[in-house]
N, C-alpha and C positions, 0 to 999 in steps of 0.2 A: 187288206183294207187300209185306207189312209194314203196310198199313193207313194210310199217310200219303203216298202218291204224289201226291195231288191237292192241291198247295199252294194255299192261299188259299180252299179250299172245305171247309167243316166237314161231314164225313161222320159218320154215327151208328154206333153199335155195336148189334148185334142179339142178342137172346137165342136160344137154341138152336132153339126151335120156329119163330120168325119167320125165322130164317136159312134153314132147310131149305125152308120154304114159298117164300121168295124164290129160292132156288137152283133149285127145280123150274120156277119161272116163267121165269128167265133161260135155262135150258137149253132149254126149249120154244121160246122166241123164237129162240135161236141155231140150233136145228135146222130151223126154218122158213126162216130166213135162209140157212143153208148146209146143205141136206139131204144133201150128199155128203161132208161133213167129219166125222171122228171128234171127239167132244167127251168129255173125261174129267173126272170130279171128283177132288179131292185129299182123301182122308179125314183126319179129325182123330180124336184119342182120344175114346172113347165118352162120357165124362162132361164134355167141354168145355162150360162153361155159356154162353159167349157168343163172338161173332166180330166182329172189326174190319174184315174184308174177305173177299172170296170169290175164291178162286183156281181157275181152270178151264184145263185143257189143251185146245188146239185144234190140229187137224191143219194144218200149213203146206203150201201147195200151190205148185207151181213158178211159176204165173202170178200170184201175189199182187202187189198194187200198193197205192199209197196210197189207192186207191178203197175198199179193204177197210175202212179206218178210218172213212171217211165213211159206209159202210153201217152200221157199229156205232152211230155217233152218231145217225144218222137213226132207226134201229130203236128205240133206247132213249131218244130225245129227251134225250140227256145234256147236262148243263150244265157239265161239267168233264171234261177228259180229258188224258192224258199218255202219251207213248210213250217207252219206254226199252229199246233193243235189241229183243229179241223179245217184250217184254211191253207190252201196251196196257191202260192203266188208264182207267176211266171211271166216272162217277157214274150210278147208277140208283136212284131213290127214296131219295136222300140216302145211299146206301150205295156203298162202293167195290168195283168189280168189276175183277179182274185177269185178262186173257186171256193165257195163255202159249202162244205159237205154236211148235210143234216139228215137225220132219220126222216122217213116219209111223214110221220105224224107231226113233225115240227116244221115242215117246209113253209106252210102258210103263216105260221106264227113268226118264223124268222123273217119272212118277206115283209110282214106288217111292221115288225120292229125296226128293220133297217131302212124302210122306205122314207122318202122325203127328208133326206139328210139327218138331222139330229132329232126328228120328231119323236122317235122311240125313247131317246134319252130324256127328253122333256116330259113325256108322259110318265116316265119312271119317277121323276122328281115330284110330280103331283101325288104319286102313291106313297112317297116317303112319309107323308103326314100320318099314314095309316100303318107305318112300319112294314110295308110290303115292298117286294122287289119285282119290278116288271122288266122282263128281258126277252130274248129271242126264243125262250121256251115257255112263255106265258107269265102268269102272275103267281108269285109264291110268297110264302110267309116262313121266316126262319124261327123255329121254336127252340128256345134255349133251356138248358138245364144248368142252373147256376150261371157261370160265365161261359160255358161251352155250348156251341151250337149242337143241339141234339138231332134235329131232323128238319129238312126243308119240306114244307107242306105245299102241295099244289092248291092254290085258291081257285084258279080258273084258267082254262085254255080256250074259252069262248070269247072271241074278239068283240062280238057285239056286247057281251056283258062287261068285258074289261073297259071298253070305251063308255058304255052306258052308265056305269057306276059313277063316273066322273062328270056326268052330264054332257058327254060328247057323243057324236054320231059316227059310228064306224062306216055307215053308208056314205056319209059326207066325206070322210077321210079317203075312201076308195076313189072318189072323184079327182083327187089330187089337188095341188095348189099351184096357182099361177106363179107366185114368188115366195120368198121367205117371209115377208111381212104378212101375207095371207095365212101362211102356216102358223106364224107366231100368234096372230089374232085368234086362230082356232084354239090354241092352247090356253090363251088368256081368257077365253070365253067360259072355261070350266068354272062352276060355282065353287070349286075347291082350290082355285088358283090362289096362291100366296107367294109373293115375290121372295119372301125370306127363305123358302126352301130351295131357291135357285142361286142365291148370293154366295160368293166364294167363301166368305167367312163362316157360313153355316154348313159347308160341305165337309165330309171327312177328307183325310189327307190324300187318299187315292183318287177320289172324285175331283178334288180341287186341282190336283196335278194334271189329270187327264183333260178336264173340261177347260182349263185355262189355256190349253194348246189348241182348242177347237174354235176356228173362226166363226162358225155358225152359232156356237154357244155364246160367244162374246157379242155377236150381232143381236142375239135374243135379249141379252141384258141391256144393250143399248136401246133396243126397241121398247123395252119396258120402261126405261128411263124417260123416253120421249112421251110415254103415256102416264107419267108420274101423277099428274093432276087427276086422272080418271081411274087410278088404281083403286081397287076395292080395299076396305080396311083389312087388317090382319085376320086370318081365318078364325082365330079363337074369339074374335069379337063378333063374328057372323054366325057361328055354329054353337048351339047349346052344349056346355060341358057334359050334360047328362047323356048326350048321344055318343057314348063310348065307341071307339072304332070296331072292336070285335063283334058286339051285337049287331051293328050295322052290316058288317061283312057277312056274318052268319045268315042274316035275313036275305041278303041280296044274292049271294053266290051259293047256288044249290050244291050240297054235298060237302061244303067246306067245314061246317061244324062237325059232321061225322068224322071227317079225316082228322080234324083238330082233337076231337075227343079220343080217337084211337091212339094218337101220339101221347095224350095225357095218360092213358092206360099203360102205354109202353114205358113212359117215364116212371110211373109208380112200380111197374114190374122190375125195371132196372134198379130202382132204389132198393127194392126187396132183395134182389140178387146181390147187390153190393153189400148189403148188411150181412149176407151169409158168406161171401167170398170177396176178399179185398187184400191189398198189400199188407196192411197192418196185422191182419190175422195170420197171414203166411209168415211174416217176420217173427211174430210171437211164437209160432209153432216150430219154425225151422232155424231161426236166428240167421237169416240170409242178409247179405249186403244188398244194396240197391241194384248193382249190376247183375248179381247172380239171381236176385229176386225176379228180374225180368225174364231170364232164361227159364226159370222154373214155371212161371206163369205161361210162357209160350209152349213149354213142354206139355202142360196140362191141357191147354186149349187145342193143341195140334192132335190130341188123341180123340177129338170129336170131329165129325164131318163138317160142321159149320159153327159159327158163333151162336146162332140160335139154338142148335142142338146142345151146345155146351151150357147155355143159360137154362135150358129146359131141364137138363140133368141135375144142375145145382138146385133148381127149384124142388126137385123130387127127393133130394137127399136130406137126411137129418144132420145135425151138427157133428155128431161123432163120425158119421160116414164121410163127411167133407174133410174132417181132420185126418182120417185114415187115408183118404185119397191123396191129400197133399203130401203126407209123409211118405207114401209109396213112391210118388214121383220124385220127391226129394232124395230118397235113398237110391233110386235108380240113377239119377244124374250124378250123385256122389260116387257111385260105383264106376260109372263110365269115365269120370274124370280122374280116377285114381291110377 
């Protein structure tokens, strides 16, 4: 994605007619190659004059292997290719094709996120006010324990609800947009729109670096600047402070509070576990250095089928039993190293 994944190979840009002709050809070849996989296009705004690459969503299957990529290269006689995570980029007729492999349950979510240029990224910025992350796997909330991210909780995978919470219509979105300005106006129409959440100085380092390189994102900021006189006041002047984000989200997104409460229980359980088994306790019992402490902890954990089984076992043990278990592993490792 982005049109420059194939370093060292100069790909061409295609006008609109040539692009859609090539898209039909590529999809036809892929459907012959993989007759049982879903393949989805990612639509662009209707007046987009030219394209630098072609993004296609492909259903990921459980038995996929490296052979999959050899099949693509052979099918298209590609002279350049590159794999980055779940995206496989290759050259065909001097044009860059990006295949984005997604599990079946995420295909429509990913299609919605990547459609209409930067629209998904802009929707995500609207959700930042609520400390939520919108991406190609839906809407999620990062639950922290102290400064560490403990678990990412699914808020919703229902596109109608994700759009609806922001006061936007998913049905309208599916109709597409004539041009970028029409798409920008759609984003701007949300009652939760606040320009501050889009301005570079208010983005984190990663987002600022990424978005500053995206022409569509800069075009959106320019569009907002042209509407400066009609901009709504900042969000905190329009929405009552008593409307805290979490209660609003719990009420609107079915099941989110149950999932949130479950993670709260998991954090409490983890705290109790840590009070019974931790590095300070092991150091006190065994006088281990930091490096050997890590080896001892790994030795203890590896004696259980899973992390969950390990924590369950510690929950069932008394203090003396935990101490004896730690010492037993300590003496076993010491004997091995002698």
